Each structure stands twice: as structure tokens, then as C-alpha cells.
N, C-alpha and C positions, 0 to 999 in steps of 0.2 A: 647565454641570453640571446634571444632573437633580435634582429635589428628593429623589428616592428615594436617589440616590447620596450626596447631601449628608447625609441622615439616617443612612445606613449609616456614613459617615465619623465623624459625631458619636457614634454609638453605640459604634463600635469604640474610639475614643479615650477615651470615658467609661469603658471597662473597664479602662484602665490605671491604675496607681497615680498619685497626685497629682503626684508628681515628673515622671513621664513625660508627663502631660497638659500640665504647665507648659512643658516643653521643646518639645513639638510645637506648642503654641499660642504659642510665643514669636516666631514669624514666620508670615506668611500663605503657607504652602507651597502651598495650593491655587491662589492667584493666580499664584504663581511657576511652578508646573507648567503652568498654563494659558498663560502667556506663552511657555514653552519649547514647548509643543504648537503654538501659533500660529505660531511661528517656523519649525516644520517642516510647517506647512500641514495639521494634523490636523483632520478634520471632527469634529462633535460626538460621535459614537459612538467614534471613535478616541481623542478627548480623554478621555472617560470611562474607557476602557480604560487609558490612560496614567496617569491619576490613581489608579486602582485599583492598578496595578502599583507606583506610587510609594508609596502608602499601605502596601502589603504590606512594602516595604523599610523604611519609617519605623517601622512597628509591630514589625519583626523577625520577621514571619511567613514571610518568604521570604529565602533566602540572597542576599546582594548579588552573588554571582558569577553569578547567573542573571538579573539585572536586564536587561542588554542583550538577551539571547536571549529573554526574556519579552516585552519591548517589541516586538522583531522579530516574534515569533510572534502575540502577542495584539493588538498595535496595527496590525501590517501595514506596518512600516517596513522599509527595507533595513538590512543589518548596520551599514553605516557610519553611517547616520542614528541608529540606536538607540545606537551607542556614543557619538556626539556628544551625544545627549540625556542619556545617563547622566553624561557629563562635566559637562554644565551643571547637572544636578540635584545632583550631588556638590558642586560649587562653590557653588551658590546656595541649596541646602536642607540637604543632609546635613552639610556642614562647619560651617555656623552652628549647627545643632542639636547637633552633637557638642561644639562649643565651649561653648555654653550648658550642656550636661550637665556638662562638666568644671568649669565655673564653679560650678555648683550643688553639685557634690560637694565642691569645695574650701571653699565657704562652710560646709558641714556638718561640716568636719573639726574636732575639738576642738583639735588642735594646728596652728596655721597655718603653722608652720615645720618641717615634718618633715625629718629627716636620715637618713643612712645607718644610724646606730646603732639607730634605731627599727626599721628593716627587719631588721637582723641580730638584734636582741633577739626580734623576732616569730618569725623563722625558728628561732632556737635554743629558743624556747619550744614548738616543735612546732605552732605555729599556735593555741596556747591563749591566747585573749584574757583569761581569768581570771587568768592569771599577772600581768598588769598591773594588775588591780583591787585586789589585796590588798597589794601592796608597790610601793615606788617603783622607778623604772628602775635607780637605783644598787644597790639591794638585789638585784634580779634579776641584774644584770650581775655583781655580786660572787659570788653564789650559783653561777652557772653557770660562772664561771672557776675555781672551787675543785675 
């Protein structure tokens, strides 16, 4: 990876909220992408393009549905190779990041044991969180059922 690309990646990640940065930095995705690229015999220029395409997916700047075709077009691989690369990246980078994101969200939940009644209450409130701030769940449930 070139120093310029490395700096661009750091700059783009630094623009994200802290939570996003933590998820992305939770694993060495650059190294993993490099390993995937080596497996498919990418040269340095192709490797850089592959890492940029991967970064665009990680940052959510590119639709995941275009990932394989973007690799094919911008990296210069066959359709089959690009689809295999996407599968590997999904398993080795995106799935672990998604898992980490879900874990972080669950850690931040005030109620660690949500149940279906909470979802029903929220829907019945019309999506108004303030309904839950002023009264307890039982009061809201009783008021709405009358």
C-alpha cells in the first residue's frame, strides 16, 4: 500500500463518529484485504484499487451490491474472481465488523433484556420516545388500552 493511500484511509476513517472508527479499527482489515488480494495474484496497483473498493464498502459510500462489479471493473479481475473476493471479504472483514457493531449497540442499550412488549409500546406511542420519559411502561400501557 502506498503512503498516500494509507493516509487517505486514515483521513476517511477519522471523519466517522467515534463508534464507527472503533468498529473499523477493531480488526486489521487492510492486512486481511491484502491477503485476499495476494491470493488472487493482484499486483501493487490492483491491490491499492481493491483496498479502495473495500474501504468504500466499509465506509458505506458505495452500495454493497456493486462491490463485485466495481472490483471487476476497477481492479481488472474476472467476474468469478471478483465474486470470490467479495465472499472472502464478507466473511473475513464485513461479518466481524457487523458483529462488533451489534455488540457495541447492545452494550449501549439501557435495557439489556428487551422484550416484544417494548416494541409494541414504542409502535403504539407513534415512535415518540418522550412518552417513555415521563411515565413508566405500565402507565403507558394502561393509558393506551383505555
